[in-house]
N, C-alpha and C positions, 0 to 999 in steps of 0.2 A: 278570634279577635282580628279586626281589620288592620292590616299593616301596609296598605297601599298596593300599587301595581308593580313595584320593583321587586327583584329577587332579594331575599333576605336570609339571614342566619337565625336559627332558633338557638338561643343560648340558655343553658341550664345554670342558674345562679346558685350561690352558696346557700341561700335560704330555701332552696328546693323549688323555686318558681321558675317558670320558663318565660323568657322575654324575646322579642324580635329586634334585630339590629341590622341595619342596611350595610354597615361596614364593621369589620373586626380587624384586630391586629394579631398577626401570626407570632407565636412564641418562637424566637430564634434559638439556635443551638447554644449561643453564648448565654442567653437569658436562662435557658434550662440548667446551665452549669453553675449559675450563681447561687450561693448558699441561701440568701434571703428569699429568692424565688422558690427554691426547693422546699423551704419551710412553708411558704404560702400554698404550694401545691398539696403538700401533705395535710395541712389543715383543711383545705377544700375537700379532699377525698374523705377525710374522717367525718366532716360535717354532713356531706351528702349521704354517706353510709348510715349515719345516725338518723337523719330525717326520713330516709326511704326505708329504714328498718332492716334492710338486708343488702348484701353485695353480690348476689347471685345473678349477674347480668350475662346475657349471651355474648360470646366472643367469636371471633373469626374461626370457623372450622366446626362449631357446634352444630349438632343435628337439630332440625326443627322440632319443637314441642307444640302440639296442637293447643295446649292451654295458653301459650304465649300469643296465639292468634285468635283467641276466643271472640273478641269483638268483631273481627273481620269475618270469621266463620259464621257468626250469627246474623250479621247485618248485610253482608255482601255476597249475593248469590253466585256471581261469576267467580269471585275469588274462592268460595267454598268448593265449587265444582272443579276448578283447576287444581286446588290444593289436594283434595281427596283423590283425584285421578292419579296423582303421582305418589302421595303418601300411602294410599291404600292399594297400590298395584302389587299383587303377590308375585309377579314375574320380574319385578325390578330387583336387581342384585344389590345387596348392601355394599357401599364403597369399601368398608373394612374387609369384606370377603374378597373383593377384587384386588385390593392392595396386597393381601396375604397370598392370594393365588399367584399374582404377578411376581411377588418376591420368590415364591417357590420355583416358578418356571425359570426365572432369571438364574437362580442358584443351580438348577439342573443343567441349564445351558452352559453356565460357567464351568461346571464339573466336566461336561462333555468336552469342551474346548481345551481345558487344562490337560486332559488326558492325551491330547495330541499337540501339545505345545502351543495352543491357541490358534492353530491353522486348520481351516476346513479343507477337506480333500477336494471339494468341487470347485475351488478357486482355480485349480489347474486343469480341470476337465475342459476338453475341446480347445485348449490353447493350440494355436497354429504357429509353426516356426520351421526353419530349416535345421535339420539335425544330421550329424555325420552317420554315414552308412558304408562301412568298409572302405574300399578305395575309390568309391564313386563321388566322394566329396559331399558337401551339404545337400540334403534332399528334403523336399517339403514333407512334413509329417504333422499328425494331430494326436494330442494326448487323449487317451480313451478312458482309462480307469486305473485304480490302484491295484497293485499286485499283492496276493496273499501267499503265505508260505505253506509248507506241507501240513502244518498244524491248524490251518484255517484262519490264522491270525494275520493281520496286515503286517507287512515287512517295513521296518524303519520307523522313525519318529519325527514328527514335525518340529519346526523351529522358526522363531520370528525372523532370524537371519536365513535367507534362502540358501546361502552357501553351506550352512550347517544342517540343512534339511536332508535326512537320510531315507525318507520314504522312497519306494520304488513304484513307478507308473508304467503302464503299458502304452506304447506309442505305435500308431499305424501309419505307414507310408502310403503314397499315392497308388502304388500298384497292389496294395493289400498286404504287403509284408508287415509282420508284427514283431516288435522287439520290446525289451524292457530297459528302462533307464532311470537313474536316481533323480530325485527332485533337484539336487544341487547341480547335477550335470545339465538338466533342462534349463535351470536358471542361468548357468554360466553361458550356455549357447544363446539364450535369449538376450542377455545384457550385451553380448558381442554384436548383436544384429540391430539394436535399437539405439536411438539417441537418448539424451537426458530426459526428454519428455515422453519417451516410450514409443515414438514413431519409428516404424520400420521402413527402410529405403530399399526398393526392389530394382533389379536390373532386368530389362526386357529381353526376351529371346525372339519372339515374333508375334504378330497379330494374326489370329487364326480365322476369325469369323466376325460377323456383325449382326445386329438386330435393331429394330426400331420399335418404339412403344407408341401408345396413343397420343403422346405429347408432341411427337415429331410433326413439324409443319410440312405441307406438301408444296410441290412446285406450283407456281401461279401467282395470283395477286398477293397471297399471304406471305410470300417470300420477299416482298418488297415493302419499303416504307417511303413516304413522301415527305421531304424536308424542304419547305418553300415550294419551288417549282421543279425540284429535281427528285428523281427516284433513286433510292439506294437499297442494296441488299440488306435484309434483316440479319443482324448479327446475333445468332443464337445457335446453341449446340443441343438444345433440349430434345429429348426423345430418342437419342442414339446411344447405344452401348456396343463396345467392341470386346471380343473374347481374346484375352492376352495370355500367352504362355510365358512364364517368367523363367529366369535362369535356374532356379531351384527345382523346376519341373512342374509346379502346380499352375493351374489356369484359373482366371477369374474374369467375370464380366465387369468391365470398367467403364465409367461414364466418359463420353467423348471429351467433355470439357477438361477432365484431368489429363488425358493422354495428349490433347492438343497443347497443353502447357508444358508437359514433361518430355514428350517425344514428338514434336511437331513434324519433323521430316519423315520419320517412319510412318506416322499416321497419314500424312498427305500422300506418300507413295502407295500405302495400302488402299486408300480411297480411290486413287487413280487406277490401280490394277483391278479393283473390284467394281469398276465402272459406277461409282457412287459419288464421284467428285463434283458432279453437277447438282447434287442434292442441296437444298437451302442450308443445311447445317454445315456443309463443307465448302460450297461455292464461294463464300465471302472471304475465305482465308487460304485455301489450298493453293491457288495460283501464286499468291505472294510468297508463300513458304517455298514452293518449288523454284521460284525465280531466285530467291536468296539462300538456296540450299547450302552452299559451301560456307557462307558467312555464319549461318545459324548453327551448323554442325560444330564450328569452333567455339561457340559461346554458350550453347544450351547445356543445361544440366543433364547428365547422363543417368540420373537415378530418379525414380518415381517415389514420392512420399506417399506411402500407403495410408490413405485416409480412413480405411475401413477397419483398421486394427490398431491397438496400442498394447505393447508388451505381449504381442502374439494373440491377444484376445479380441474378438470381433466386437466392434462398437455399433450399436443400433443407431439409426437416424431418427426414429420416432418410436412411439409407444408400441405400435403393432409389431414392428421389427423386434423390439425388446421381448415381447411375449413369444414371438416365434423362436427367438434364440433360446429362451428359457425352455421351451418345449423341445427344441432340438438337443439342448445340452442336458436335459433331464434334471434341471434344478430351477430355483426361483430367485437367483441372484439379482437379475435385473428388475424383476417385479418387487423384490424386497427394497431395492434402492428407490424405486418409484414410490412405493408405499411410505417409505421413511420421509421422502421429500413432501409427499402429499399431506402427511400428518402435520408437517410444519407449515405448509403453504395454503392448506384448505381454508383457513380463516380469512384469506384475502379475497375469497369469492362468495358472493351472496346471490342466491337464485332470484331471478326476475319473475315476479308473479303477476305483472301487469299485462295490459294488452299491447300488441305491437312490439317495437324494439325499445330497449331502455334508452334513456336520454344519454347523449354523449356520442363518442366516436367508437365504432367497432374496430377492434384490433385482433390480431392472432396471438395466441399463447402456445408455447410448445416446450417440450422437454429437450435438454441437451445432456449428453452422457459422457462419462469419463472413467478412467481407471486410476486408482490411487495406489501406486507401487509401495509407498511407505506404510500402507495399512493392509498389507497382505493381499494385494491385488483387489482391494475392495471396489465394488461397482458403485458409481456415484451418479445421481440424477439431479438435475436442477431445472425448476420451472422458471421460464423467462417470458417476459411480455415483449411484443413487437413495438417498442417505443418509437421506432422510426416512422410509424404510421400516424403519429400525433404531432401537433404543432404547439407545444407548450410554450408560453411566454417566458422570457429569461428571468422575470421576477420570481417565478416559482421553481426555477431549476438551479439557481446558484447556491452552492453550499461551500462555506469556507472550512479550512483545516488549520490546525495550530502550526505556527512557523517554527523552523528549526532553532533559531536563536532564542525563542521563548522557552523551548524545551531545555536548552542549556542553562538559561537563567533559573528555571524552576529547579533543576537538579542542583545548581549551586545554592539556591535558597534552602533546599532540604538539608544539605550538609552544614550550612551556616547556622541554622536554627535547631539542629538536632532532630529533624523530622524523619519519619519513615515514609517509604513509597510502596504502593501496591499497584498492580496492573491487572486489567481484565480485557477480554475480547468478547464483544456482544454477539451472540449467535443469531443468525437470520435477522440481522439488524434492521433492514428496511421493512420487513414484515411487521415489525412492532409499531410502525407509524401509519396513520391514515393516509389514504391516497388523495393527492391534490388535484387530480385530473378526473374528468367524467369519461370513463372508458368502460367498455364491456366486451365480451367475447362469447363465442359458442365453444363450449368445452369438449374435450376429446375423451378417448377411452380411459385415460388415467383417472377419470372421475367416476368410474364404475357405472352404477345404475343411473347416474346423473348425466351420462354422456349425451351430447347433442343439445343440452339445455343452454339457455341464455343466462349468463352470469355477469353481475356487475362487480367490477374489481374495486374493493373497498380499502385495501391496504397498499402500501408503497411496494409494489412488486418489482423484482429485479428486471431491468430492461426499460422501465419507464424513465423518461427524462427528469421527472420531478421527484423521483424516489430519494435521491441523495439529500435534497433540501428538506423533504418531508421528514426524513429520519432525524436530521439535525435539529429541526424545530421541535420534534417530539422529545428528543434527548434534552434539549434546552429547557423545556417545560418541567421535566423531571428534576433537573438540577435546581431550577428556581423553587420548586416545591421543597427541596432540601435546604433552602436558604442561601443558595449560591447566587452570585451576580456575575454577569459576563463583563470582562474588562474591556474598556473602550480602546485600549492599545492593541489588544488581540482578542477578538470575540470568542475564540475557542480556548481561552484561559479563564477559568471561573474561580471566584474568590468567595470565602466565607470567614467571617471573624470567629476566632475560637480562643479557648483558654487552656493552657497546660495545667496539669495537676499542681504545679508549684505557683500558679497564679499568673504566669507570664502570658500576655496576649500575643497573638500572631494570626496570620491568615492561612487557612487551609486552601489548597489549590487543586483544581481538577483540570487536566489537559485532555483535549479530545481531538483525535485524528480519525474521522469517520467513526468506526466502531472500536478503535483501540483507545482505551481510557487509562490515564494515570491519575492516581490520587495521592496527594502529598499532605501529610498531616501527622500529628502526634498519634492519632488513632485512625488511620486510613480505612480500616475495615468498616468503620461505622458508615462512611460515605458509600463504600462499595456495596454494603448490604442494602442501603437505600436505593441504589441503582438496580440492584438485583431484584428488588420487589416489583419493578416494572419491566425488566428485561431478562431474558434467558441468557446466561453466560456460557460460553463454550466450555464444555466439560466441567461447568460450575467451578472453574479455577479462578482464584484470586491470590496472586503471589507477587513476590518481588520481581521487578522487570529484569529480563535478561537481554532484551532487544527492544528497540523502538524506532520506527521510521527507517528500518534497514540497518541501523547502527547497533553494535553490541554494547550493552550497558553492564557495568560491573563496579563493585566497591573496591577501593584500594586504600591501604593504610600508608600514609606518607612517612618520611623519615622522622618527622616531628611527632608522630603518633596520632595525627589528625586523620580521620576517615573522610573520604570524599568519593564521588562518583566519577567514573571514567567512561569515555565514549570512543569506540574504535570501529573501523570498517574492515577488520581482518577477514571475515567470512565473505564479504562482498568482493574484496580485492582478490581473494583466492579463487572465487568462482569466475570472476571476470578474466583473470589471467588464463585459467583453464579453458574458457570459451574461446579466447583469442588463439591459443595454441591449437585447439581442435580445428578452428577455421583455417588456420595457416596450413595445417597438415592436409586438409581437404583440397588446398590449392596446389598440392604436389611440390611444394618447396619453391615455387616461382610466383612472383607477383610483379607484373610490369617488367622492368629491366633488371630487378635485383632478386637475389635469394633472400628470403625473409623468414624461412623456417629452419630450425626452431627460432624462438625469440633469442636475441643476443644474450650472451652470458657476460658476467663481469661488469654489468652496468652500474658504476659507482654513483652516477648522477643521472637524473631523468633525461637531461640533454647535455651534450658536450659543452663545456664552458665557452668555447669559441664558435658555437653554432649560430648562424644568422639565416633564418628561414626566408627572409625577404629577398635574399640573393639567390635562392634556389631556381635553377633553370631547367630542371628535369621535365619530362613530358607531363601534361595535365592528366589527371585520372579520368577514366571513362565513367559511364553511369554507375556500374556496379562498385567501382572503387570509390567514387564520390559518396555514395550511400554508406558504404562501410566506414569511411573516414568520419562521417558525421556521427555514426553510431558510436564509434570509439571515443570521440570527444564527449558525447553525452555520458558515457560510462565514467570517464575521468572526472567530469564536472560533479557527478553525484558522489564520487569518492572524496572529492574536496569538501563537499557539504557535510560528509560524515566524519571529517576530521583529518584527512590526509593533506595537511597543509604543506607538506614537503613537495607536492607536485602542483601547487596552486599557480605559481608563476609560469611553469612550463605549459600547463594546460591553457592558461590565459593566452600565452603567445601563440600556441598552435590553433586556438579558436579563431584567430584572425583570418584563417584561410578556409573557413567552412564553405564559402561560396565557390571557390575554385582551387582546391588543393592539387598539389603535384605529387609525383611518385616519391620524391625526396621528403615531402612533408609526411606522407604515410609512414615512411621508414622512421622518421623522427618520433612519430606517435608510438610506433611499435617499440622504439627504444625506451619510451616512458614505461610501457608495460614490462619490458625487460628489467627495468629498475625496480618495479613493483614486485616482480618475481624474486629478485635478489633481496629485497627489503619488504617482506609482506606484512610486518607487524609494526604499527605506530598507533599511538592513542593520545588523546588529550585528557588531562585531569582537571576537573572542575573544582580546583583548590579554593576553599573558602578563606584561607589565611591572607592577611594584609601583607603586601610586599614592602620591603624597606624603602623609604623615600627620603632622599637628601633634601631637607628643607632649604639648605643654603643654595640650592640650584635655582630656586624661584625667588624673584624679587617682587615686592609689593609697591605699587605706585598709586597716586591719587589721580583718578580719571575724570573728576567732576567737571573741570574746565573744558574737557574735550567732548564728552558724550553725555554730560548731565548726570543726574542721579538714576542711572539705568540699573535695573535689577533683572536677574534671570526670571523668565516667565514661568511661574508655577501653575500647573493646571488647577483651575478652581474646583473642578469636580473630582479630584483625585481622592482615593481613600486615605484615611488617617494612617501614616506610616507606623508599622509595627514590626517587631523583631530586631535582629542585629543589623547595623548599617553596613553599607558597602562603599567602596571607593572605585573610581574609574580611572584607568591608565591607558594611554594610547601612544603607539610608536608610528611615525609617519615618515615617508621618504619618497623621493622621485628620482628617476634617471633621465637626465637631459638627452633628448634626441636619440633615445635608445634604438629606434628603428632607423637604420642608415639609409633606407630608401625614402620613407615619408618624413623622417625626422620628427616623428611624434615622440613625446615623453611618456613615461609610465608612472602611475601612482601606486604606492604600496601602503596599506594601512593594517595595523593589528591592534585590536582593542581588548583589554582585559577588564573584567569586573573582579576586584581583588586579584587573585592570581589565576583566575579561570579565563582562558581565551574564549570569547563569545562572538566576536565578529572579525572577519578577515576579508581583505579586498586587494585585488591586483588587476589593474585595467589601464589600457592605453588612454591617454588624455585626448579630449575632443579637438584641441587646437594645437598648432605648432608653437612652441615657446622658443625664444631666441636666447634665453639665458637660464642658468641654473636657478637664479632667484625666481624667475617667472614660473618654472615648473614646480618649485618647492612651495611657493605661496599658494599656487592652485591646489596642490595636494593637501596643504594645510586647511584650506577652505572645505575641501571634500571631507576631511577627517572631522572637522568641527560639526558639519552637517550630520554626520553619522552619530557623533557623540550626543548632540541635542536629541536626536530621535531615540537613542538608547536611554538617556536620562529620563525622557518622558515615559518610556515603557516601564522602566524600573519603578517610577513613582506611581504609575497607574496599576502596578502589581502590588502596591502597598509596601514596597521595600524602601527603607530609609536610605537616602543618598548623602554621604558625608563629604562636604566640601566640594570644591571645583575639581573637574577632571584634569589629570596631569598629562600634558602632551610633551613627547620627547622628539626633537627634530635635530638633524645634524647640520643644518644650514644656519650659520650664525647671523647672517643678514636678515633672514626671515624671522628668527627668534627675536632680534632686537626691534625690528620694524613692527612686530605684532605685540610686544610686551612692554615697550618703553613709550610713554605718551609723547615725548618730544621728538621721537624718530619720525622723520618726514618721508613721504613717498616720492621717488624720483621718476618712476615709470608709471605714467598716468593711466595707461591701459589696464593696470592691475588694481585700479582704485576700488572696484567692488569687492574683490577678495581682501584687499588691505583693510577696508573699513569693517567688513563682516567679521574678520578675525579679531581685530582690535576691540570691537564692541563686545564680542564674546568674552574677552579677557576682562573688560571694564565691568561687565555685569556679574562677573564671578562664576560664569559657566565653566571656563577653562583657565588654566595657567600653563605657560610654555617654558620649557627649559632646553638648553643645548645638550645634545647627546653625541658622543663620539661615533663616527661611522662604524668603527669596529664593534660597537656594542648596540647599535641601533637595530633592533630585531626585525623591523619592517624592511631592512635592506634585502632580505631573502625573497621579497616579493617584487623586487624591481631589477635585480641583476643576476645573471647566471654566475655561479661561483664554483670553485674547486670542491671536491668531495670533503676534504678535512674542514674547510671553512664552513661549508653548509652544515655539516654534522655538529660543529661547535655551536652554531647559532640555533639550530632547531632543538638541540638538547636542552636549551633553556626552558622550553615550553611544551615539548613533545616527549613522550615516554616510549 
């Protein structure tokens, strides 16, 4: 039947006839749950089964039956040839047999690993580290093999915790001396020699020899480059390696570039003594180093970060090195890691069978390698693309993520409407999406027999600039197929109308932060299983969230018996304090003019209540101190985002000096970390209960004669509000001329949805105000702007907003000026804030009440307070 040139759907009607339709309407989840529709579906199924006489239709997973393909086999010669080639192949193994065999192999492997506590012996083999040897101190050694007892059985038993591992291994020292040592002793020595990332730092003894490779450039024209009309020495260290003897006795050939950075003076002196200082790889930097020798010795790091090993295990730089290491170690650990990665990533490559080069840009792809300590020293390989070799437009590289306040609102909505939450992590997320760029590469040894072939990259490979955006678009299409729509207030919050078993309507929500997904629903597993059909989940786990965006999530039962979600930064704060302490210890107890190690004890407040950083006259920090100060401020800012509101003001104050901090400012920031060490646990509770509101605090007036019949602007495209309503409450404050040097004021804002804090703000105002009234009315304008944005987001999330937002301010003049129509403005330069605030009251967006300074919760975001007063205020909304 002719149906035109457009794509169409073939629709099976209830009468058994098939018709063509250009457009169809998808049955939504809500429609599927309605009783009248369920009856229609059942009637349709019964009628189709009656007319077609049977219900034995093929389903997903059924094996092909030649009788079902009779028409094609009889009339289509090409189809018949291809079908019989596969179906009649006697060497083709049945999938059921493969699955059964795979299950038996997996069980056998599990049995073997369980017999040794889940730890393979070869993860320790050829591990290199310094081990004690009598009175000689730590000496370089290599783990060789496991030791057997007199009965021929291996001694000891493996354990997931290395300290409880009792196996005994044979270790060989540099001079050939062999000894035995338990696995837990090896692990103890290893952990003492590496940092938290597994990197080992070595102390140099001397440079013994040098060698050059084919990549080294020779003296002559190649050693110079021309910039404009001037010639300069080529800055390169390629092709040179130096033989270094380390303090533990072992020697290694090390790249010149690494030694130049870690031991510049020793390397320059060796080059001079060996008469190679005039070689192009040395000539451009050795004279400068020797000239500044004394200055460099004082500042340079005295340890070399060993880039070739992690946790004592040698890391390959490419696939060929990985194969060589496996051969040397007598195992296949690195090749197993490569094979595992290739099994996941191979789908991203498609062989080019055309002539010449494929269309697009040629790039390089390579493997990077790592060691996973928490997984029994598991070797890990990752295939990445050289995205730096492409110039993708910004339009295909931008990918948004869910905002933190959206997450807090969603967690509140879950408790408010009695909904469950499930979380999942998508495995190899980018590889599930198609590639948006035209790129290709020549593949290497990891592709086995395909090595050297030209391959077109068809999936969003890690390393490509467009991969993040490609994955987000693919995930978005999946959610759209499930009936979800992206919210205009936050494109990474997805909504779908649903019905509870009791008939109550509400919105299911999905929140996406790249590959971390939260589903909020009465039945969140239904959505998660829909996502799982298109994506592989890590460990196939779908469970209640325990963390999200770095914050710890947990349920808590309040004193009223209501259950809600909490958010804390406990783990993040603990790790941050530990990192700071380790760094300070590495400084030897001295930083600038003051002793700062260890962190101060007994810090009852983040900063002393009388501290004024603008008056600090200590010396300015040098380059290293400046960089470290900025890093610490970044750490504190993220802690504030995760819920540590008790350091928000202090972090904001110290952030003003990011461009030119002084030594005293660094000490103050370290004082904040001392406070965090003394007070490591604080969390916010996203309490769905309504707070008590004294209606007599608010007066209602007729604003018609002043601003006309103004109404709050309601988004015309917002979804129909469903579920229980919420109320918005805001505390606002300002400190006049808080900075005694610039006389700038500071604004503090704290906004609650019901009793859940969802927005907090502490920032220096942009202009100097000459009166308390001026700073307070400016702060009020900033608060109303944030309230309007929040109310818009709540409505676009389908959450009913009940009444105007309640604003509490401790300045009576501002309260009267903004809430009483007849109150006139005397300071004309505040007219914009004056009319903006009053119009918000007139249209019903907000209402304003006077709050005493002693109970204005936003006061903690504008003024430094004593410890008892701070605790009293923060205990109102922190746990």
